[in-house]
N, C-alpha and C positions, 0 to 999 in steps of 0.2 A: 166443618167442625163435627157435625152429626156423624159423618163417616168415621172420623178419628175416634170419637167416643164409642161408637159401636164396635170398632176393632179392638179398642182397649178392653171393653167388657167381654168380648169373645176370648181374649187372651187370659183374662182373669178366670173365666170358666175353665179353660184348658189347664191353667195352673192348679185350680182347685181339684180337678180330676186327678192330676198327678199326685198332689199332696194327700188326697184321700186314700189313694192306693198305697202310698208310702206308709201312712198311719196304720192301715189295715195289715200290711206286712209286718210292721213292728208289733202290733197287738197279737198277731197269730203266731209269731215266731217262738220256737222253743230251742233255738240253736244254742249250743254250749260248747265248751272245750276250745279246740284249736280251729274249728270251722269258721270260715268267713260268714258273717251275718248275712242272711238273705237280702237285707236292704241294700247291701253293697252290690249285689248282683243286679238289683233294680237300677241303682245309680249307674252301673256300667252300661246297661241297656239304653238308658236315656243319653248318656254322654257319648256313646259310640257313634251316634248320628252326627255329632260335631266332627269327629275324626273322619267319618265318611264324606261329609261335605267338603272338608279340606282336601281330601284325596281327589274328589271329583273336580275341584278347581284345578288341581295339578294335572290330572289326566286330560282335561278338556282345554288345556293351554290358557287358562285364565290366571289372573293375578291371585296368588294365594294370600289369604288374610295373614297379617303379621301376628306373631305370638302375643304382642301387646293387647290385641283384641281379646284374646282368651283371658289374659291376666286382668284386664279391666272388667270383663264379664264375671270374673270370680272375686271381685273386690280386692285384688292385690293393690291396685292403685285406684283410689276413688276420692273425688273431691267435688264440691259444688263451688259456686262463685265465691262464697264467703266462708267456707268451712271445709276442713280436711278430715277425713276419716281414716284411721290407721289400723291395719291388721297387724298383729304381732308376728314377727318372723325371726328365724334364727338360722345361721349357717351351721350345717351339721359337720363337725370336724371328723368324727369317726363314723362316717356314714355307712360303712359296710354292716353296721349293726341293724340297719333297716333295709329289708329286701322287698322290692316291688316286682311282682311277677308280671312279665309281659303277656302271659297267658290268662291270668285270673284277675288282674287289677286294671283299673281304667287309667291308661297312659295315653296322652295326646301329644304326639310330635307334630311339628309344622314343616313338612317336607315341601320345598318350593322349586327344586331343580329336577327336571325330568331325567337328565343324563345321570345325575347322582342316584336317583331312584332306580333307574335301570341297572346301574352298576351294583348297588348294594343288594337288590333283590335277587340278582343272579350270582352274587359272590359270598353273601353272608347267610348262614343257615346250615343245619345238619345235612340237609339235602344237597348242599354244595360241597360237603366235606369240610366245612368251616363253621362250626357251631357259634352262635352269637356269644360274645364275651363282653362283659362290662369293662369299659375303659374310663378310669377315674378322671383323667385329664380332659377327656373329650365328651363324655356323657354327663351332661349337667341338667338338672331338673328341679322343679319346685313341687313338693308334696303339700297339698291343702288338706288341713284337718278341720273338722272331724269328717269331712265328706269323702276322703280317700281318693282324691283326683290328683294325678301327677301331670304337670305340664312341662314338656321338654323344651329347653331353649338352646341346647347345643348337642350335636350328635344326632340330629333329627332323622336323617336318612337311614343310618345304620340301626337305630332303635326301631324305626318303622319296619325294617326288615324282620327284626325279632318279633314284633307284634304280628306281622302277617304270617310268619312261620310258626307262631304260637310257641316260642321257646325263649328261655333266658330270663335273667333278672337284672334290674338296675338298682342303684342305691342313690336316693335323692341327695342333692347338694344343699338344698334349703327347705325348711319347713315353715309353712305359713299357717298360723292358727287363727281361724275366722271367729272363734268364740266371742271375743270382746265386741264384735260388730253386731251381734244379733239383738242387743238392746238398743242399737242406734239406727240400724238400717233394715229395711224390708224390701223384697221384690214383689211387685204387684202384677207381674205378667208381661209388663212392657218396660217399666222403669224401676231403678232403685230409688227409694224414697226415705227421707228422714222420718223416723217413727214419731218423734216429738212434734214436728211441724207439718208433716205430710208433704213437704216440699220435694219436688223432683230433684234428684242428684245427678243421675245420668241414665241414658237409655242403654238397654242391654241388646247387643246384636244377636247373640246366640241365646234364644229363649231357654234352651235346654240347660245351659249353665246357670242361669238365674233360678230355674226350678230346682236344680241340684243344691244350690245355695240354701234355698228354703227348706229342703229336706234336712239339711244340717241342723236346722232349728229343732226338728223332731229328734234327731240323734242326741243332741245335748239334753233335751228334756227327758229322754228315756235312758240317759247314761250309757249310750252305745259308743264304743270307741273303735277306731280303725286299727286292726292288727294289734290290739292291746296297747296302743301308744299313748295312753293317758298320761304316763309319766313324762312324756315329751312335750305336753301342752304347756305353753308358757303362762 
């Protein structure tokens, strides 16, 4: 028990360090106009480690985490034994109005098949004479607001090629608005907890995604929106 408590306290300290840096970036930023707010570059840097972990699972022949792990870690599906917490979501019918850059934005596909990876990395990209192109029926993803994280659930291998070649855009299929959850749920470094009761809801496998969730709390407080999409918040 002592070891577990010590580990939890260590994770709380790590989370505090990440949140402190995020707050400092927000306080010091003077970004305006069409530029992506620096806080999203920080979020990208944190979240890229999750993509890197998934890639190493693939490269080393390990079982790759299912996309549901990422969705649970970002509160897409979250419930305790006696309570369900719901994030607002909407299917984007005219999704080409929202463009997510595979070069500049945080997009996390879950590529699980080595053969498909080898095929797409050698066949898709400007360097192969076949620039990445968005395919509406194949490329499907969820954009999480306000944190600006896109999780891919179909077309993973081809989108991964676009990310690795640093080219192309995708248009999200679904938008998930986390804003209503911030009054109900907090991440403590290890678990999501009910704010009212402090009861554990679920453990987070990817600490980085829990930390990004908490940065979203600062974004809402500071009225910072991803790509100016405040009109799309539900």
